[in-house]
C-alpha positions in Angstrom: -21.1 -13.2 0.3 -19.9 -10.6 -2.7 -16.9 -8.3 -2.1 -16.7 -5.9 -3.8 -14.0 -3.5 -1.9 -9.7 -5.1 -1.8 -6.8 -4.7 -0.5 -4.6 -2.4 -2.3 -1.4 -3.7 -3.8 0.6 -1.9 -1.8 -1.1 -2.7 1.6 -1.0 -6.6 0.5 2.9 -6.2 0.0 3.5 -4.0 2.7 2.0 -7.2 4.9 4.0 -9.5 3.1 6.9 -7.8 4.2 6.0 -7.0 7.7 6.2 -3.1 7.1 3.2 -2.3 8.3 1.6 -0.7 11.6 0.4 -3.6 13.7 -3.1 -1.6 13.6 -3.1 -1.7 9.4 -1.5 -5.8 9.7 -5.2 -6.4 12.1 -7.0 -4.7 9.5 -5.4 -6.7 6.1 -5.8 -9.8 8.7 -9.0 -10.2 9.3 -10.0 -8.7 5.7 -7.7 -11.5 3.9 -9.3 -14.2 6.2 -12.9 -13.6 4.1 -11.7 -12.4 0.8 -10.6 -15.6 -1.8 -9.2 -13.2 -3.7 -6.9 -11.1 -1.5 -5.8 -14.3 0.0 -4.6 -15.0 -3.5 -3.0 -12.3 -4.1 -1.4 -12.1 -0.5 0.2 -15.8 -1.0 1.7 -14.6 -4.9 3.6 -12.1 -2.9 4.5 -14.8 -0.2 6.1 -16.5 -3.3 7.5 -13.5 -4.7 9.1 -12.7 -1.6 10.8 -16.1 -1.1 11.9 -15.9 -4.4 14.1 -12.8 -3.8 15.4 -14.2 -0.9 16.6 -17.1 -2.7 18.4 -14.9 -5.1 20.3 -13.2 -2.6 22.9 -16.2 -2.2 24.5 -17.6 0.3 25.4 -16.0 3.4 28.9 -16.7 5.2 27.8 -17.0 9.1 30.7 -17.3 11.6 31.5 -20.7 13.4 29.3 -21.8 16.1 26.5 -19.7 15.0 24.4 -22.5 14.7 25.5 -23.8 18.3 25.1 -20.5 20.1 21.2 -19.7 18.5 20.5 -23.2 19.5 21.4 -22.9 22.9 19.6 -19.7 23.5 16.2 -21.4 22.1 16.9 -23.8 24.7 16.9 -21.6 27.2 14.0 -20.1 26.3 10.3 -20.6 28.4 8.4 -23.0 26.7 5.5 -21.4 25.4 1.5 -22.5 26.1 -0.1 -23.8 22.9 -3.5 -23.5 22.4 -5.7 -24.7 20.2 -6.9 -21.6 17.1 -9.8 -19.9 18.3 -13.0 -20.7 15.4 -14.8 -17.9 14.4 -18.6 -18.5 15.6 -19.7 -14.9 15.5 -19.2 -12.1 13.1 -15.4 -11.6 13.9 -13.3 -13.2 11.5 -10.8 -15.5 13.6 -8.1 -13.1 13.2 -10.4 -10.5 14.8 -11.9 -12.9 17.5 -8.3 -14.1 18.8 -7.1 -10.6 18.9 -10.3 -9.6 21.1 -10.4 -13.1 23.0 -14.5 -13.7 21.5 -16.8 -11.8 19.9 -19.6 -9.4 20.5 -19.9 -10.0 24.2 -16.1 -10.0 24.5 -15.8 -6.3 23.2 -16.0 -3.2 25.8 -17.8 -0.9 23.8 -18.3 3.8 25.0 -20.4 5.8 23.3 -19.7 8.6 21.8 -22.6 10.2 21.1 -25.7 9.4 18.6 -25.9 5.7 19.5 -22.5 5.2 18.0 -19.7 3.2 20.3 -16.3 2.4 19.9 -14.1 0.2 21.7 -10.4 0.8 21.2 -8.2 -2.2 20.4 -4.6 -2.6 22.2 -1.9 -2.0 19.6 1.4 -0.4 18.8 2.2 3.7 19.1 2.5 4.0 15.3 -1.3 4.1 13.9 -4.5 2.8 16.0 -7.5 0.2 15.8 -10.7 0.1 16.8 -14.2 -1.4 16.2 -17.4 1.4 15.6 -20.8 0.4 16.5 -23.4 2.4 14.3 -26.9 2.8 14.7 -28.6 1.6 11.6 -29.5 5.1 9.9 -27.1 7.1 11.8 -24.2 9.3 10.2 -20.3 9.8 11.4 -19.6 13.6 11.4 -18.3 14.8 8.0 -14.5 14.8 8.5 -11.5 14.4 6.0 -7.8 12.8 7.1 -4.6 13.6 7.8 -3.6 10.2 7.0 -4.2 6.7 5.7 -8.0 5.2 7.0 -9.0 1.4 6.9 -12.2 0.4 7.3 -13.7 -3.2 7.4 -17.3 -3.9 7.3 -17.9 -6.5 9.8 -21.7 -6.0 10.0 -24.2 -4.2 8.1 -23.6 -1.7 5.4 -22.5 1.9 5.3 -22.4 4.3 2.5 -20.7 7.8 1.5 -21.4 10.0 -1.3 -18.7 7.7 -3.5 -19.5 4.2 -2.9 -21.6 1.4 -0.8 -19.3 -1.0 1.5 -21.0 -4.0 2.7 -19.8 -7.3 5.0 -16.1 -7.5 3.8 -15.6 -4.5 2.1 -12.8 -2.2 2.9 -12.6 1.6 2.1 -9.4 3.2 2.0 -9.3 6.8 3.0 -6.4 8.8 2.8 -5.9 12.9 2.4 -7.8 13.6 -0.4 -11.1 12.1 1.0 -13.6 13.8 2.8 -16.7 12.3 3.4 -19.9 11.6 5.9 -19.9 7.5 6.3 -24.1 6.8 6.8 -25.1 3.3 8.0 -27.4 1.8 6.1 -31.0 0.7 7.3 -31.8 -2.3 8.2 -28.7 -3.4 10.0 -26.5 -2.0 12.6 -22.9 -1.1 11.0 -20.3 -2.8 13.3 -16.4 -1.6 11.5 -13.0 -2.4 12.1 -11.0 0.5 11.7 -7.0 1.5 11.5 -5.5 4.9 11.2 -2.3 6.4 11.3 -3.1 9.8 12.1 -6.3 11.9 13.8 -9.7 12.6 11.6 -9.7 16.0 10.5 -13.9 17.1 11.5 -15.4 20.4 10.0 -17.6 20.8 12.7 -16.6 22.0 15.9 -18.0 19.5 18.7 -16.4 16.8 17.1 -13.3 18.5 17.1 -14.0 19.5 20.5 -14.8 16.0 21.7 -11.7 14.3 19.6 -8.9 14.2 22.2 -11.6 12.6 24.3 -12.2 9.8 22.4 -8.8 9.8 20.2 -10.0 10.0 17.4 
């Protein structure tokens, strides 16, 4: 698998610093699990962050602070440990763990023309969804009011700018208007995250937008 479309430095730094919305964190973690290049870049940002913390010097703590923290930890209920889930289908491990399985665990909802989606539970500052687009089908022409990350998990799609295959990530913002089309040969499945509603040109998609939360 050759990945040509990668995470931006801004997204990797935000992920390393814990500053991204949960939905974006899920997309970044899933892409990083597939992409050696972005995984290496993320490791460098983690190292840089650790060095910056070390440069801050020592902070004086109140007496008995350690004892207070340990007492609170001892009073917390014990977490149930489980073995890490191995990805055996098309979902990489971070997504499979989040969904609780692979495709068979997804509760799809039809949104027309054979396209299906499954909204994933995340924080309110951004939304994440799985998209199933039959081969050859186009998503309605749309723009963006914020940022949209779209990670290909199966098949491929193309728009006027480029083609995106498994592992590729398209980063869209207010400057991009496009009509993604699932390539022939295999149905396309994507993980997408948005921090604002899409901007559809045509009336019917706009009418259905509140119902499908897109």
